C-alpha positions in Angstrom: 0.0 -0.1 0.0 2.9 2.4 0.6 4.6 2.3 -2.8 1.6 3.7 -4.9 1.1 6.4 -2.2 4.8 7.4 -2.2 5.0 7.4 -5.9 1.7 9.2 -6.5 1.7 12.8 -7.8 -0.7 15.0 -5.9 -0.8 18.4 -4.3 0.9 17.2 -1.2 3.8 15.6 -3.0 4.4 17.5 -6.2 3.6 21.0 -5.2 7.1 21.7 -3.6 9.6 19.6 -5.6 12.8 18.7 -3.7 14.8 21.1 -5.9 12.4 23.9 -6.9 13.5 26.2 -9.8 16.3 28.3 -8.2 16.5 31.3 -10.5 13.2 33.1 -9.7 13.8 32.7 -6.0 17.4 33.7 -6.2 16.5 36.7 -8.3 13.8 37.7 -5.7 16.5 37.5 -2.9 18.9 39.6 -4.9 16.2 42.2 -5.5 15.4 42.5 -1.9 19.0 42.9 -1.0 19.5 45.6 -3.7 16.5 47.9 -3.0 16.4 47.4 0.8 12.5 47.8 0.8 11.9 44.7 2.7 14.3 45.8 5.3 12.6 49.1 5.5 9.2 47.4 6.1 10.7 45.1 8.8 12.3 48.1 10.6 9.0 49.9 10.6 7.3 46.8 12.1 9.9 46.0 14.7 9.8 49.5 16.2 6.9 47.8 18.0 9.2 45.4 19.5 11.6 48.3 20.6 8.6 49.7 22.6 7.8 46.3 23.9 11.4 45.8 25.2 11.4 49.2 26.7 8.1 48.7 28.5 9.0 45.3 29.8 12.0 46.5 31.9 10.6 49.9 32.7 10.1 48.7 36.3 13.8 47.8 36.8 14.8 51.4 37.7 11.4 52.6 38.6 10.6 50.1 41.5 13.9 51.0 43.5 12.9 54.7 43.0 9.3 54.3 44.2 10.3 52.0 47.1 12.1 55.1 48.4 9.5 57.6 47.5 8.4 60.3 49.9 5.0 60.5 48.2 2.7 58.3 50.3 0.5 57.8 47.2 3.3 56.5 45.1 5.5 54.6 47.8 5.5 50.9 46.9 5.6 48.1 49.4 7.2 44.6 48.4 3.6 43.3 47.6 2.8 46.5 45.5 6.2 46.2 43.7 5.4 42.6 42.7 2.2 43.7 41.2 3.7 46.6 39.4 6.3 44.2 38.0 4.0 41.4 37.0 0.8 43.1 35.8 2.5 43.8 32.5 2.5 40.2 31.7 -1.3 40.0 32.4 -1.7 42.8 29.9 0.6 41.0 27.4 -1.6 37.8 27.7 -4.6 39.8 27.0 -2.8 41.2 23.9 -1.9 37.8 22.8 -5.6 36.7 23.1 -6.7 39.7 21.1 -4.2 38.8 18.5 -6.0 35.6 17.9 -8.8 37.7 16.4 -7.1 40.9 15.2 -4.2 39.1 13.3 -6.8 37.6 10.8 -9.5 40.2 11.0 -7.4 43.4 10.5 -4.3 41.9 9.0 -0.7 41.8 10.4 0.1 45.4 9.6 -3.0 47.0 10.9 -2.8 45.0 14.1 0.6 46.3 14.8 -0.5 49.8 14.2 -3.5 49.4 16.4 -1.1 48.4 19.3 0.0 52.1 19.3 -3.2 53.2 21.0 -2.9 51.3 24.2 0.9 51.8 24.2 0.7 55.6 23.9 -2.1 55.7 26.6 -0.2 53.5 29.0 3.0 55.6 28.8 0.9 58.8 29.4 -0.7 57.2 32.5 2.6 56.3 34.0 4.2 59.7 33.2 1.4 61.6 34.9 0.6 59.0 37.7 -0.5 60.3 41.1 -1.5 56.9 42.5 -0.8 53.3 42.4 -3.8 52.6 40.2 -2.4 54.8 37.4 0.8 53.1 37.5 -0.8 49.7 37.3 -3.3 50.6 34.5 -0.4 52.2 32.5 1.6 49.1 32.9 -1.2 46.8 31.9 -1.9 48.9 28.8 1.8 48.8 27.6 1.8 45.1 28.3 -1.4 44.7 26.1 0.4 46.5 23.4 3.4 44.3 23.8 1.4 41.1 23.8 -0.3 42.2 20.5 3.0 43.2 18.8 4.7 39.9 20.0 2.0 37.9 18.2 1.8 40.0 15.1 5.2 41.2 14.2 7.0 37.8 13.8 4.2 36.7 11.5 4.4 39.9 9.4 8.2 39.7 9.1 8.4 36.1 8.3 5.5 36.5 5.6 7.3 39.4 3.8 10.9 38.0 4.1 12.5 36.0 1.3 13.8 32.5 2.5 17.5 33.5 2.2 17.3 36.3 4.7 14.3 35.3 6.8 16.6 34.1 9.6 18.3 37.4 9.9 15.1 39.4 9.6 13.3 37.1 11.9 15.8 37.9 14.6 15.2 41.5 14.3 12.0 41.6 16.6 14.2 40.2 19.4 17.0 42.5 18.4 14.9 45.6 18.7 13.3 44.4 22.0 16.8 44.0 23.4 17.7 47.4 22.0 14.7 48.9 23.7 15.7 47.4 27.1 19.1 48.7 26.8 17.8 52.1 25.9 15.7 52.1 29.0 18.6 51.1 31.2 20.8 53.8 29.6 18.1 56.5 29.9 17.5 55.3 33.6 21.0 56.5 34.4 20.1 60.1 33.2 16.3 60.6 33.5 13.8 60.5 36.4 11.1 57.8 36.2 8.3 60.0 34.9 10.6 61.2 32.0 11.4 57.6 31.1 7.6 57.1 30.4 7.6 60.3 28.3 10.6 59.0 26.3 8.7 55.8 25.6 6.1 57.6 23.3 8.7 58.5 20.7 9.2 55.0 19.1 5.5 54.5 19.0 4.9 57.6 17.0 7.7 56.8 14.5 6.2 53.2 14.0 2.9 54.5 13.1 4.4 57.0 10.7 6.5 54.5 8.9 4.0 51.6 8.8 1.4 53.9 7.0 3.6 53.6 3.9 4.4 50.0 4.2 2.5 47.2 2.4 0.5 44.5 4.1 1.6 40.8 4.0 1.0 39.3 0.5 -0.1 36.1 2.2 -2.8 37.9 4.2 -3.9 39.8 1.1 -4.2 36.6 -0.9 -6.2 35.0 2.0 -8.7 37.9 1.6 -9.0 37.5 -2.2 -7.0 40.7 -2.9 -4.8 39.1 -5.5 -3.8 42.2 -7.4 -2.8 44.1 -4.3 -1.0 41.0 -3.1 1.2 40.9 -6.3 1.8 44.7 -6.0 3.0 44.3 -2.4 5.3 41.3 -3.2 6.6 43.3 -6.2 7.3 46.3 -4.0 9.0 44.2 -1.3 11.2 42.4 -3.7 12.2 45.3 -6.1 11.6 46.2 -9.7 14.4 43.9 -11.0 13.1 40.8 -9.3 10.9 38.2 -11.1 8.3 37.5 -8.4 5.9 35.4 -10.4 7.4 32.0 -9.3 7.3 33.0 -5.6 3.8 34.5 -6.1 2.4 31.4 -7.7 3.8 29.3 -4.8 2.3 31.4 -2.2 -1.1 31.7 -4.1 -1.2 27.9 -4.5 -0.7 27.4 -0.8 -3.4 30.0 0.2 -5.9 28.6 -2.3 -5.5 25.0 -0.7 -6.0 26.5 2.7 -8.7 29.2 1.8 -10.9 28.5 4.9 -10.0 28.8 8.5 -9.0 25.5 10.3 -11.8 23.9 12.2 -11.5 22.3 15.7 -11.9 18.9 14.1 -9.0 19.6 11.6 -6.9 21.1 14.4 -6.4 17.6 15.7 -4.8 16.4 12.5 -1.1 15.8 12.9 0.0 18.3 10.3 -1.9 21.0 12.1 -1.5 20.2 15.7 2.1 19.1 15.7 3.6 22.4 14.5 1.2 24.3 16.9 2.4 22.0 19.7 6.1 22.7 18.9 5.6 26.5 18.7 3.6 26.4 22.0 6.1 24.4 23.9 9.0 26.6 22.6 7.1 29.6 24.1 6.6 27.9 27.3 10.1 26.8 27.8 11.5 30.2 26.8 9.4 31.8 29.5 10.2 29.1 32.1 13.9 29.9 31.6 13.1 32.9 33.8 14.0 35.6 31.4 10.9 37.8 32.2 11.3 38.0 36.0 15.1 38.5 35.8 14.7 41.4 33.4 11.7 43.1 35.3 13.6 42.9 38.6 17.2 43.2 37.2 18.3 46.2 39.4 16.6 44.8 42.5 18.5 41.5 41.8 21.8 43.3 41.7 20.8 45.3 44.8 20.6 42.1 46.8 24.1 40.8 45.5 27.6 41.9 46.4 28.4 43.3 43.0 31.1 45.9 42.7 29.5 48.4 40.4 26.2 50.2 41.0 23.1 48.3 40.1 22.1 50.8 37.5 25.4 50.3 35.7 25.2 46.6 36.1 21.7 46.5 34.4 23.1 48.6 31.5 26.0 46.2 31.1 23.6 43.2 30.9 21.5 45.1 28.3 24.6 45.8 26.2 25.7 42.2 26.2 22.2 41.0 25.4 22.1 43.4 22.4 25.6 42.1 21.1 24.4 38.4 21.5 21.1 39.0 19.5 23.1 40.9 16.9 25.5 37.9 16.5 22.5 35.5 16.3 20.9 37.6 13.6 24.1 37.6 11.5 24.7 33.7 11.9 21.2 32.3 11.9 21.0 31.8 8.2 24.6 30.3 8.1 24.7 28.1 11.2 20.9 27.2 11.4 18.3 27.7 14.0 18.8 24.4 15.7 22.6 24.7 16.2 22.2 28.1 17.9 19.6 26.7 20.2 22.0 24.0 21.3 25.2 25.9 21.6 24.3 29.5 22.6 22.8 31.3 25.6 19.4 32.8 25.8 20.1 36.0 24.0 21.6 34.2 21.0 19.3 31.3 21.0 16.1 30.9 23.0 15.4 34.5 22.8 15.3 35.4 19.1 15.0 31.9 17.6 11.9 30.8 19.2 10.0 33.7 18.0 11.2 33.1 14.5 10.5 29.4 14.6 7.0 30.1 15.9 6.3 32.2 12.9 7.9 29.8 10.6 6.3 26.4 11.6 2.7 27.5 12.3 0.4 26.5 9.4 -1.1 29.4 7.4 -4.7 28.6 8.0 -4.1 28.7 11.8 -1.2 31.1 11.9 -3.1 34.2 13.2 -5.0 32.3 15.9 -2.2 30.0 16.9 0.4 32.8 17.3 -2.1 34.6 19.6 -2.5 31.3 21.5 1.2 30.9 22.0 1.7 34.5 23.2 -1.3 34.1 25.5 0.2 30.9 27.1 3.7 32.4 27.2 2.6 35.6 29.1 0.4 33.7 31.6 3.4 31.6 32.5 5.5 34.8 32.7 2.9 36.2 35.1 3.0 33.4 37.4 6.9 33.5 37.5 7.1 37.3 37.8 4.5 37.6 40.6 5.9 34.8 42.6 9.6 35.7 42.1 10.0 38.4 44.9 8.1 36.3 47.4 10.1 33.2 46.7 13.4 35.2 46.9 12.4 36.6 50.2 11.5 33.2 51.6 14.3 31.0 50.2 17.0 33.2 48.5 17.9 33.8 45.0 19.4 30.3 44.7 16.1 28.6 44.5 14.5 30.2 41.5 17.9 30.1 39.7 18.3 26.4 40.2 14.7 26.0 38.8 15.6 28.0 35.7 18.8 25.9 35.2 16.7 22.8 35.3 14.5 24.1 32.6 17.4 24.9 30.4 18.3 21.2 30.4 14.8 20.2 29.5 14.9 22.7 26.6 18.1 21.0 25.1 16.2 17.7 25.0 13.2 19.2 23.6 15.3 20.9 20.9 17.0 17.7 19.9 13.8 15.6 19.7 11.1 17.9 18.4 12.5 21.2 16.7 13.0 20.9 13.0 15.7 22.8 11.0 14.1 25.5 8.8 17.1 27.4 7.5 16.7 28.4 3.9 13.3 26.9 3.3 10.2 28.8 2.3 7.1 28.8 4.5 5.3 26.7 2.0 8.1 24.0 2.0 8.1 24.0 5.8 4.2 23.5 5.9 4.6 20.7 3.2 7.1 18.9 5.5 4.5 18.8 8.4 1.8 17.7 6.0 3.7 14.9 4.4 6.4 14.0 6.7 9.0 14.2 4.1 12.4 15.2 5.4 14.2 15.5 2.2 14.3 19.3 2.4 15.8 19.4 5.8 19.0 17.6 4.7 
């Protein structure tokens, strides 16, 4: 029974040949490198990640300042500080939940632009805060914006990027998030906490301005029957000298075969549930490594240790090292491969940028909008539990207990990577999806 099936020619087997015609794809990649438009569109989108990284670590210098505040309405107790630090993740979880609807309803680009509304409002509330409730609400709104962009931006970037540079471009969301965190640490050395919130408005405004001139995802446009607009968007992204027809036909064929949304019954099929499970577990393991509570309470952590430099300086140094590590990952991801970096590198070079990229690469098109929102929702609910419990656990047992737990999760992550994560370097999204559908591993070799 197997021979006729393996030898049969059908949409699952002959749509993506093992060696697709190279010249159109190569010309498309050259065009993207020559005109830089795809890089401009990526930069416009990932400014949302800059704001996300900035907002995530906003509490690092602010909590110590408010714990010593003479204003009784703004003075934070340890319990209040834990809420101020962790409520961001609840907002991010709500943002991820909203992305399950907005990603497919508005599209990737408009969803990213929509995130500017809660982000700007949140920064304004924190800048003018006269009570704890304003701080918590502002923190929640910036978290909501962060969760929404965390689900939408990787999908947008992966869908506009050609395969040859998708790894490098896929690392830019994490790169910009780290750069946003470093900017907050650096500004924290110079500005009072209210002005830190005011400064957070700038990248939000620039993002809105630039994205207004960028095209939407061609795959999203095709899924809405806007074929001519999708072709124009792809041609703009690849450049006037690029022959985009081969790539457009591959995307069009894949979208037509998946024109309807995935049903709950279909979601149980292996070719749908397996990539979703891989993406979801990557997101959970990434958070369980402890990165969010460490970044949120970074300055407080250094306060409780016998470091030589002032905690503010130590936090800035950590931010600089993270930025350098993510930059190295962006430059080497398309050369070394995703899986190698997950094995041999630390968080900022591996589990930070690569899990976001792999999430957007492996999720099937029909479920990409909803599934990416689900992954972000689960990720930030996990982050909330860790961030809310971090300070009480440290007070009761010391720093060593949570850090031993984080180390154990890192070992589990290595096993998971070896057993479950496929290598997607240099493959189109359609080829990756075909692998999960057919089980053929030839393109992974």
